[in-house]
C-alpha positions in Angstrom: -20.9 -32.1 16.2 -23.9 -30.6 14.4 -23.9 -30.7 10.6 -26.0 -29.5 7.8 -26.3 -31.2 4.4 -25.5 -28.9 1.5 -24.0 -29.2 -2.0 -20.5 -27.9 -2.4 -21.7 -24.9 -4.2 -24.2 -24.0 -1.6 -21.6 -24.4 1.1 -19.3 -22.1 -0.7 -21.9 -19.5 -1.0 -22.9 -19.8 2.6 -19.3 -19.6 3.8 -18.7 -16.4 1.8 -21.9 -14.7 3.2 -20.4 -15.0 6.7 -16.9 -13.7 6.1 -16.6 -10.2 7.4 -13.8 -7.6 7.1 -12.5 -5.7 10.1 -15.4 -3.1 9.7 -17.9 -5.9 9.9 -18.8 -5.7 6.1 -19.2 -8.8 4.0 -15.6 -9.2 2.6 -16.9 -10.7 -0.7 -19.5 -8.0 -1.6 -21.1 -10.1 -4.4 -20.4 -12.3 -7.4 -20.2 -11.5 -11.1 -21.5 -14.3 -13.2 -21.8 -15.5 -16.8 -23.3 -19.0 -16.5 -22.5 -21.9 -18.8 -22.7 -25.7 -18.5 -19.7 -25.7 -16.1 -21.3 -23.5 -13.3 -25.0 -22.9 -14.0 -26.5 -26.0 -12.4 -24.3 -26.0 -9.3 -23.0 -22.6 -8.4 -25.8 -20.9 -10.4 -28.5 -22.6 -8.2 -26.6 -21.7 -5.0 -26.3 -18.1 -5.9 -29.9 -17.8 -6.9 -30.8 -19.1 -3.4 -28.6 -16.6 -1.7 -30.4 -13.6 -3.2 -29.4 -10.3 -1.7 -27.3 -12.0 1.0 -24.7 -12.4 -1.8 -25.8 -10.4 -4.8 -25.1 -11.7 -8.3 -24.5 -9.3 -11.2 -24.6 -10.4 -14.8 -21.9 -9.1 -17.0 -21.3 -9.3 -20.8 -17.6 -10.4 -20.9 -15.7 -12.6 -18.5 -12.7 -10.4 -18.6 -14.7 -7.3 -18.1 -16.5 -8.7 -15.1 -13.2 -9.5 -13.5 -11.9 -6.1 -14.3 -14.8 -4.6 -12.6 -14.3 -6.8 -9.5 -10.6 -5.9 -9.4 -11.3 -2.2 -9.7 -13.8 -2.4 -6.9 -11.1 -4.0 -4.6 -8.6 -1.3 -5.6 -11.2 1.5 -4.9 -11.9 -0.1 -1.5 -8.2 -0.2 -0.7 -8.5 -4.0 -0.6 -10.9 -3.9 2.4 -13.6 -5.6 0.3 -13.5 -7.8 -2.8 -15.8 -9.6 -5.3 -16.1 -13.1 -6.7 -16.4 -13.9 -10.5 -17.7 -17.2 -11.8 -17.6 -18.5 -15.4 -18.3 -21.7 -17.2 -15.3 -24.0 -18.2 -13.2 -23.5 -21.4 -13.5 -20.2 -23.2 -15.4 -18.6 -20.3 -12.7 -19.4 -17.8 -9.8 -18.5 -20.2 -11.3 -15.1 -20.9 -10.5 -14.3 -17.2 -6.8 -15.2 -17.3 -5.8 -11.7 -18.5 -7.7 -10.1 -15.6 -6.1 -12.6 -13.2 -2.7 -11.5 -14.4 -3.7 -7.8 -13.9 -4.8 -8.5 -10.3 -1.6 -10.5 -9.6 0.7 -7.7 -10.9 -1.2 -5.1 -9.0 -1.5 -7.1 -5.8 -5.3 -6.9 -5.8 -7.7 -9.5 -4.3 -10.4 -11.2 -6.4 -12.0 -14.6 -6.0 -12.2 -16.4 -9.3 -14.5 -19.4 -9.5 -14.3 -21.0 -13.0 -16.2 -24.2 -13.6 -14.0 -27.2 -14.4 -14.3 -30.6 -15.9 -15.9 -33.6 -14.1 -13.7 -34.9 -11.3 -15.2 -38.3 -11.9 -14.2 -38.2 -15.5 -17.1 -40.6 -16.6 -18.3 -38.3 -19.4 -14.9 -37.2 -20.5 -14.2 -35.4 -22.8 -16.9 -32.9 -22.0 -17.8 -30.0 -24.2 -15.0 -27.3 -24.1 -12.6 -29.7 -22.3 -8.9 -29.0 -23.1 -7.2 -32.4 -23.0 -3.5 -32.7 -22.3 -2.2 -35.9 -24.0 0.4 -36.4 -21.4 -1.3 -35.4 -18.2 -4.9 -36.4 -17.4 -5.1 -34.0 -14.4 -4.7 -30.8 -16.6 -7.6 -28.6 -17.7 -7.8 -25.1 -19.2 -7.9 -23.8 -15.7 -4.3 -24.7 -15.1 -3.6 -21.5 -17.1 -4.5 -19.7 -13.9 -1.7 -21.2 -11.9 1.1 -18.7 -12.7 -1.3 -15.7 -12.4 -2.9 -16.6 -9.0 -1.7 -15.9 -5.6 -3.4 -19.2 -4.5 -4.8 -21.9 -6.8 -6.8 -25.0 -6.0 -8.9 -27.5 -7.9 -11.9 -28.7 -5.9 -12.3 -32.4 -6.7 -14.2 -33.3 -3.5 -16.8 -31.2 -1.6 -14.9 -31.4 1.7 -11.8 -29.9 0.2 -13.6 -26.6 0.6 -13.1 -26.9 4.4 -9.4 -26.0 3.9 -9.5 -24.3 0.6 -11.9 -21.5 1.5 -10.1 -20.3 4.6 -6.8 -20.4 2.6 -8.4 -18.3 -0.1 -9.7 -15.6 2.3 -6.4 -15.6 4.2 -4.5 -15.0 1.0 -6.8 -12.2 -0.2 -6.8 -10.4 3.2 -3.1 -10.6 4.0 -1.4 -7.5 2.6 1.8 -9.4 1.9 0.0 -12.0 -0.3 -3.1 -10.2 -1.6 -3.9 -11.0 -5.1 -6.2 -13.3 -7.2 -7.4 -16.6 -5.8 -8.6 -19.2 -8.3 -10.8 -22.1 -7.0 -11.4 -24.3 -10.1 -14.8 -26.0 -9.3 -15.3 -29.4 -10.9 -18.9 -29.3 -12.2 -19.9 -32.6 -10.8 -18.5 -31.7 -7.4 -20.4 -28.4 -7.3 -23.6 -30.5 -7.2 -22.4 -33.1 -4.7 -23.8 -33.0 -1.2 -21.8 -33.3 2.1 -22.6 -33.1 5.8 -20.9 -29.8 6.7 -20.0 -28.8 10.3 -22.3 -25.9 11.3 -19.3 -24.3 12.9 -17.8 -23.8 9.5 -20.5 -21.2 8.6 -20.2 -19.2 11.8 -19.8 -15.5 11.1 -16.1 -14.7 11.1 -14.5 -11.2 11.2 -11.0 -11.2 9.7 -8.2 -9.0 10.9 -5.7 -7.3 8.5 -2.2 -7.6 9.6 -0.2 -4.4 10.1 3.2 -5.8 11.1 5.8 -3.3 12.6 9.4 -3.4 11.3 12.2 -5.6 12.6 14.4 -3.8 15.1 17.7 -4.3 13.1 16.1 -3.3 9.8 14.6 -0.2 11.5 18.0 0.8 12.9 19.6 0.5 9.6 16.9 2.6 7.9 17.1 5.4 10.6 20.9 5.5 10.1 20.5 5.8 6.3 17.9 8.6 6.6 20.0 10.6 9.1 23.1 10.3 6.9 21.3 11.4 3.7 21.8 15.0 2.4 18.9 14.9 -0.2 16.4 12.1 0.6 13.4 11.6 -1.6 10.2 9.6 -0.8 8.6 7.6 -3.6 5.0 6.8 -2.5 3.4 3.7 -4.1 0.1 2.0 -3.9 1.0 0.4 -0.6 0.5 3.8 1.1 -3.2 3.8 0.0 -3.8 0.1 0.9 -2.3 0.7 4.4 -4.5 3.7 4.9 -1.3 5.6 5.5 -1.9 8.7 3.3 -2.3 11.1 6.3 0.7 9.6 8.1 2.8 10.0 4.9 1.9 13.7 4.8 2.7 14.2 8.5 6.0 12.3 8.2 7.1 14.3 5.1 6.2 17.6 6.8 7.9 16.8 10.1 11.1 15.7 8.6 11.1 17.9 5.5 11.4 15.2 2.9 9.9 15.8 -0.5 7.5 13.2 -2.1 7.1 11.8 -5.6 4.3 9.4 -6.6 4.0 6.3 -8.7 0.9 5.6 -10.8 -0.6 3.5 -7.9 0.6 6.0 -5.3 -0.7 9.1 -7.0 -3.2 11.1 -4.9 -1.6 9.9 -1.7 -0.9 13.6 -1.2 -3.0 16.3 -2.9 -1.4 17.8 -5.9 -1.0 21.2 -4.2 0.8 19.9 -1.1 4.1 21.9 -1.0 6.2 18.8 -0.7 4.5 16.9 -3.5 6.8 17.0 -6.5 4.3 15.1 -8.6 4.8 11.9 -10.7 8.1 10.0 -10.8 10.0 8.1 -13.6 9.4 7.6 -17.3 6.1 9.4 -17.1 7.2 11.7 -14.3 7.3 15.5 -13.8 10.5 17.4 -14.4 10.4 18.6 -10.7 10.3 15.0 -9.3 12.8 13.6 -11.7 15.3 16.4 -11.3 15.5 15.6 -7.5 15.5 11.9 -8.3 18.6 12.3 -10.5 20.6 13.8 -7.6 19.1 12.2 -4.5 21.4 10.2 -2.3 18.6 8.2 -0.6 15.5 6.9 -2.4 12.9 6.0 0.2 10.4 3.8 -1.5 7.1 3.3 0.5 4.7 0.6 -0.8 6.2 0.6 -4.3 7.4 -2.4 -6.3 9.9 -0.3 -8.2 8.8 -1.2 -11.7 10.7 0.2 -14.7 8.4 3.2 -15.2 9.1 4.3 -11.7 12.9 3.8 -11.9 13.4 4.8 -15.5 14.6 1.3 -16.0 17.0 1.9 -13.1 18.6 4.8 -15.0 16.8 7.6 -13.1 18.8 7.6 -9.9 22.1 9.0 -11.2 24.0 9.9 -8.0 26.8 7.2 -7.7 26.5 7.5 -3.9 22.7 6.9 -3.9 21.1 4.2 -1.8 17.6 2.8 -1.8 15.5 2.1 1.3 12.4 0.0 0.6 9.6 0.1 3.2 7.3 -2.7 2.0 5.1 -5.3 3.5 6.3 -7.8 1.0 9.8 -9.1 1.4 10.0 -9.8 -2.3 9.6 -6.1 -3.1 11.8 -4.9 -0.3 15.2 -6.0 -1.8 14.8 -4.8 -5.3 17.6 -2.6 -6.6 19.8 -3.9 -3.8 17.7 -1.9 -1.4 18.0 -1.7 2.3 14.8 -3.7 3.4 12.3 -2.5 5.9 9.6 -5.1 5.8 6.5 -3.7 7.5 3.0 -2.2 6.9 3.5 1.2 5.4 1.7 2.9 8.2 3.4 1.0 11.0 6.8 1.5 9.3 6.3 5.2 9.0 5.2 5.4 12.6 8.3 3.6 13.7 10.6 5.8 11.5 8.9 8.9 12.8 9.4 7.9 16.4 13.0 6.9 15.8 13.8 10.1 13.9 12.4 12.4 16.5 12.9 16.0 15.6 15.3 15.2 12.8 14.8 17.3 9.7 16.5 16.7 6.4 18.5 19.5 4.8 16.2 22.0 3.1 15.4 20.5 -0.4 15.5 22.7 -3.6 11.7 22.9 -4.4 12.0 25.6 -7.0 11.5 23.3 -9.9 8.0 22.6 -8.6 6.6 26.0 -9.7 8.4 25.7 -13.1 6.7 22.3 -13.6 3.3 23.7 -12.8 3.8 26.4 -15.4 4.8 23.8 -17.9 1.7 21.8 -17.1 -0.6 24.8 -17.4 0.9 25.5 -20.9 0.3 22.1 -22.4 -3.2 21.6 -21.0 -4.6 24.9 -22.4 -7.2 24.6 -25.2 -5.6 24.7 -28.7 -5.8 27.8 -30.8 -7.5 27.6 -34.2 -9.0 24.5 -35.7 -6.2 22.0 -35.0 -7.0 18.7 -33.5 -6.4 18.7 -29.7 -3.7 16.7 -28.0 -4.3 14.3 -25.2 -2.9 16.8 -22.8 -5.5 19.5 -23.9 -8.4 17.0 -23.5 -7.1 16.2 -20.0 -7.1 19.9 -19.2 -10.7 20.2 -20.4 -11.8 17.2 -18.3 -10.0 18.5 -15.2 -11.7 21.9 -15.6 -15.1 20.4 -16.1 -15.6 17.7 -13.4 -16.5 18.2 -9.8 -14.2 17.9 -6.7 -15.8 14.6 -5.7 -14.8 12.8 -8.9 -12.6 9.8 -9.6 -10.6 9.6 -12.9 -10.2 6.1 -14.3 -7.8 5.1 -17.1 -5.4 2.3 -18.0 -3.5 1.7 -21.2 -1.9 3.6 -24.0 -0.6 7.2 -24.0 -3.2 8.5 -21.7 -1.9 7.1 -18.4 1.5 8.7 -19.1 0.0 12.0 -19.7 -2.3 11.7 -16.7 0.5 10.7 -14.4 2.3 13.8 -15.3 -0.7 16.3 -15.7 -3.7 15.2 -13.7 -4.1 17.2 -10.5 -5.3 14.6 -8.0 -7.3 16.3 -5.1 -6.5 13.5 -2.7 -7.1 9.8 -2.0 -9.8 8.1 -4.1 -9.6 10.8 -6.9 -7.2 9.0 -9.3 -7.5 5.4 -10.4 -5.2 4.3 -13.1 -4.2 0.7 -13.8 -0.6 0.8 -15.1 1.0 -2.2 -13.5 -0.3 -4.5 -16.3 -1.2 -1.5 -18.7 -4.2 -3.6 -19.8 -6.2 -2.3 -22.7 -9.9 -2.8 -22.1 -9.8 -2.2 -18.4 -11.1 1.3 -18.4 -14.9 1.1 -18.8 -15.2 -2.2 -16.8 -12.9 -0.7 -14.2 -14.9 2.5 -14.0 -18.0 0.3 -13.3 -16.2 -1.3 -10.4 -15.1 2.0 -9.0 -18.6 3.3 -9.2 -20.0 0.3 -7.4 -17.3 0.8 -4.7 -18.0 4.6 -4.3 -21.5 5.3 -5.6 -21.3 8.9 -4.1 -18.4 9.8 -6.4 -18.7 10.9 -10.0 -16.6 8.4 -12.1 -15.0 9.8 -15.2 -13.4 7.3 -17.6 -10.8 8.4 -20.2 -10.2 5.9 -22.9 -8.6 5.8 -26.3 -10.4 4.4 -29.3 -8.0 1.4 -29.3 -8.9 0.4 -25.8 -12.6 1.1 -26.3 -12.6 -1.4 -29.2 -10.8 -3.9 -27.1 -13.5 -4.2 -24.5 -16.5 -1.9 -24.2 -19.4 -4.3 -23.3 -19.5 -3.4 -19.6 -20.8 0.0 -20.7 -24.1 -1.9 -21.2 -23.7 -3.4 -17.8 -23.3 0.1 -16.2 -26.6 1.2 -17.9 -28.4 -2.0 -16.9 -27.2 -1.7 -13.3 -27.9 2.0 -13.0 -24.2 2.7 -12.2 -23.6 6.1 -14.1 -20.3 6.7 -15.8 -19.0 9.6 -17.8 -16.8 8.1 -20.6 -14.6 10.4 -22.7 -13.3 8.6 -25.8 -10.2 10.1 -27.4 -10.3 9.0 -31.1 -6.8 9.3 -32.6 -7.6 6.5 -35.1 -5.5 3.8 -33.8 -2.8 2.9 -31.3 -1.2 6.3 -31.1 1.1 5.7 -28.2 2.7 2.6 -29.7 2.9 4.4 -33.1 5.0 7.2 -31.3 7.1 4.4 -29.6 7.7 2.8 -33.0 8.9 6.0 -34.6 11.0 6.9 -31.6 12.8 3.6 -32.0 13.6 4.5 -35.6 10.8 2.5 -37.2 8.4 3.7 -39.8 4.8 4.0 -38.8 3.4 0.5 -39.4 0.2 -1.3 -38.5 -0.7 1.0 -35.6 -2.8 3.8 -37.1 -5.9 2.7 -38.9 -5.3 4.9 -41.9 -1.9 3.4 -42.6 -2.8 -0.2 -41.6 -3.7 -2.8 -44.4 -7.3 -2.5 -45.3 -9.7 -2.8 -48.1 -12.4 -0.5 -46.7 -11.3 2.5 -44.7 -12.3 2.4 -41.0 -15.2 4.7 -40.1 -16.3 3.7 -36.6 -19.1 5.8 -35.1 -18.4 5.5 -31.4 -21.3 7.7 -30.3 -23.8 5.6 -32.2 -22.3 2.4 -30.8 -22.5 3.7 -27.3 -26.2 4.8 -27.9 -26.9 1.3 -29.1 -25.9 0.0 -25.7 -28.2 2.4 -23.9 -25.8 5.3 -23.0 -26.3 8.9 -23.9 -23.7 9.8 -26.4 -22.5 12.6 -28.5 -19.4 13.6 -30.6 -17.9 17.0 -30.1 -15.6 19.0 -32.4 -13.6 21.2 -30.0 -12.4 21.6 -26.4 -15.1 24.1 -25.7 -17.8 21.7 -26.9 -16.2 18.9 -24.8 -16.4 21.0 -21.6 -20.1 21.8 -22.4 -20.8 18.1 -23.1 -19.3 17.1 -19.8 -21.6 19.6 -18.1 -24.5 17.9 -19.7 -23.2 14.4 -18.8 -22.9 15.4 -15.1 -26.6 16.3 -15.1 -27.7 13.2 -16.8 -29.0 10.2 -14.9 -27.5 7.4 -17.1 -24.0 6.7 -18.4 -22.8 9.1 -21.0 -20.2 8.8 -23.7 -18.5 11.8 -25.3 -16.2 11.3 -28.3 -13.6 13.7 -29.5 -11.1 13.3 -32.4 -7.5 14.0 -31.2 -4.0 14.2 -32.8 -2.1 11.0 -32.5 1.4 12.5 -32.5 1.9 15.2 -29.7 3.0 14.2 -26.2 4.1 16.3 -23.3 7.8 16.9 -23.7 8.4 18.4 -20.3 9.3 15.8 -17.7 9.6 12.1 -18.5 12.7 10.0 -18.6 14.5 7.3 -20.7 12.8 3.9 -20.8 14.7 0.7 -21.8 13.0 -0.5 -25.0 15.4 -2.6 -27.0 16.2 -1.3 -30.5 17.4 -3.7 -33.2 21.2 -3.9 -33.5 20.9 -4.5 -37.3 18.7 -2.6 -39.6 18.7 -1.2 -43.1 17.0 1.9 -41.9 19.3 4.8 -40.9 16.7 5.9 -38.3 16.9 2.6 -36.6 20.8 2.7 -36.7 20.7 6.1 -35.1 18.2 5.0 -32.5 20.4 2.0 -31.6 23.4 4.3 -31.1 21.3 6.4 -28.7 20.1 3.3 -26.9 23.6 2.0 -26.4 24.7 5.4 -25.1 21.9 5.4 -22.6 22.6 1.9 -21.4 26.3 2.8 -20.9 25.2 5.8 -18.9 23.0 3.6 -16.7 25.9 1.1 -16.1 28.2 3.9 -15.2 25.8 5.3 -12.6 25.4 1.8 -11.2 29.2 1.6 -10.9 29.3 -1.5 -13.2 31.6 0.1 -15.8 31.1 0.3 -19.5 30.4 -2.4 -21.9 
């Protein structure tokens, strides 16, 4: 057997260079890195030697680098991914939030944090977290619950099994998610005689399993028996490359479609069967049908509470749920009929089994009513009043080009965007709302731009999220990856402030002006963005915003546009109840009234589920 002597870090890099996706592209497109004593000598030297064969990008924040990598994988529909390496201790722990985001959203990323010495001779090393009862624990054990696969590399030859497992996990649609390989820093530098065959170029296949025969027959019977079926399209439709198949299936069998946050843009907004967003942040047209449907057909959705209205949305007592999902775990939620399969293969099997069957004609009249409501709330405000989020969304929508991608994540903006943004088609809408992670937006926009350099990437972010994590704006400038960032400054956490008031509480510790302070906050976001190398300006009106976006589209570098907004308005049309627990005991009459409404809503949900009243 022919061998080659390499360090563990060199072997890892060489292996990754030779792993290809089905299209023959390098699956790990490159590696984000912030070096420290836990990874600079071993992995840093190996990455430097790889050069452009496995590009290394320098970030400014470990969480931000990982967010960029995750957004890249999402924009690539999981066909490519990135690696991220950090030092041990705080550098590694900064990535844990991003790992959780990737886990929740089923997105592949390879996390390579440095770890303590496997030999333990210099213990405790700088930044080592010591467990007084377990000598095998390090800070990296925090990655265990938020990784689809976790391994600690304490011997070089462990990579012979760990690396294939890592790639298999990331490339399998049923297990796709973050992989963490904690690399003991002494092991990174250790040499081993590696079999040359280990580094042979390998092209991975992505499984597209068809459904089980019995599950398929049960699904077909349920669809044929339904009088008012409704499809809910989730992110799995995109990841399976099944958007066109979904459209053809819906058209042939006359079944309307609603979209989750991850599923939005599976159908263009103007498709006659697209009722828009579903659930807590849903359109009135989609939710009206969801309340009466007798068969919910979930395709590639994990049925989170925003999709189901905390399981209170589907109010027909006779309703059933059919879950077409590649992950068995997701296929039985809500006591669903499972149809475990790739979304595309499952739709193909359903289409063939249904033949020329067409569902009873759905009532689509609410679709036009909803579009009128949308147009009304996105118009520019009259007079000098501060604009709402919806009005800013309208301005951005009118100002960007057809080959644009909208990026957002946390706060009130995702809810408004889910309802109001008119997605032109796949790739045009990128909102992270599985983990609703503040700080994802700018770093995520950078990852999207790296995945689709031909597209204009527009990031919408609130001032609260901007303050959480903005450093990858500097990375976008440094890497020449142009973003257009619109910062909506409502002086605080406006979304949670509205939720606080809606639950009967007084506005407390959310808006900057009413939070405890000695010196009033006066953050100049435009000046801050300019200090990081971006073009930036603050505008005073919707018309000025539209003009500024026009200038940003012509600019060669990242641009930041800041606009003050009103923290209180939100789109009243559409939406649905969301289960947020209200205190049972409070001296505030407003809280007492909110609790009474909460109890009534819970009883209504239980009645619809046939569980009886409390």
